[in-house]
C-alpha positions in Angstrom: -12.8 -44.4 -91.1 -14.6 -47.7 -91.0 -17.3 -46.4 -88.7 -17.8 -43.2 -90.8 -18.7 -45.4 -93.8 -21.6 -47.0 -91.9 -22.6 -50.5 -91.3 -21.6 -51.7 -94.8 -18.0 -50.9 -94.1 -17.7 -53.2 -91.2 -18.1 -56.5 -93.2 -15.9 -55.1 -95.9 -13.2 -54.3 -93.3 -13.5 -57.8 -91.8 -13.2 -59.5 -95.2 -10.2 -57.3 -96.1 -8.4 -58.3 -92.9 -9.1 -62.0 -93.6 -7.9 -61.8 -97.1 -4.6 -60.0 -96.1 -4.0 -62.7 -93.5 -4.6 -65.4 -96.1 -2.3 -63.8 -98.7 0.5 -63.4 -96.2 0.2 -66.9 -95.0 0.3 -68.4 -98.5 3.2 -66.1 -99.4 5.2 -67.4 -96.4 4.2 -71.0 -97.1 5.3 -70.8 -100.7 8.6 -69.1 -99.8 9.4 -72.0 -97.4 8.4 -74.6 -100.0 10.8 -73.1 -102.6 13.7 -73.0 -100.2 13.5 -76.8 -99.5 11.9 -78.5 -102.6 12.9 -82.1 -101.6 10.7 -82.1 -98.5 7.9 -80.3 -100.2 7.7 -82.9 -103.0 8.1 -85.7 -100.6 5.1 -84.4 -98.6 3.0 -84.2 -101.8 3.9 -87.7 -102.9 3.2 -89.2 -99.5 
């Protein structure tokens, strides 16, 4: 499907893949932070 769209679809597919990875990584990080708020706030305060 990507190759049928021509050369324009290749960068769109790459950016889509990167954005899905970033969204999943942020979701997992936020879920971990909410499960243990003391260590999260301690890391922010330094």
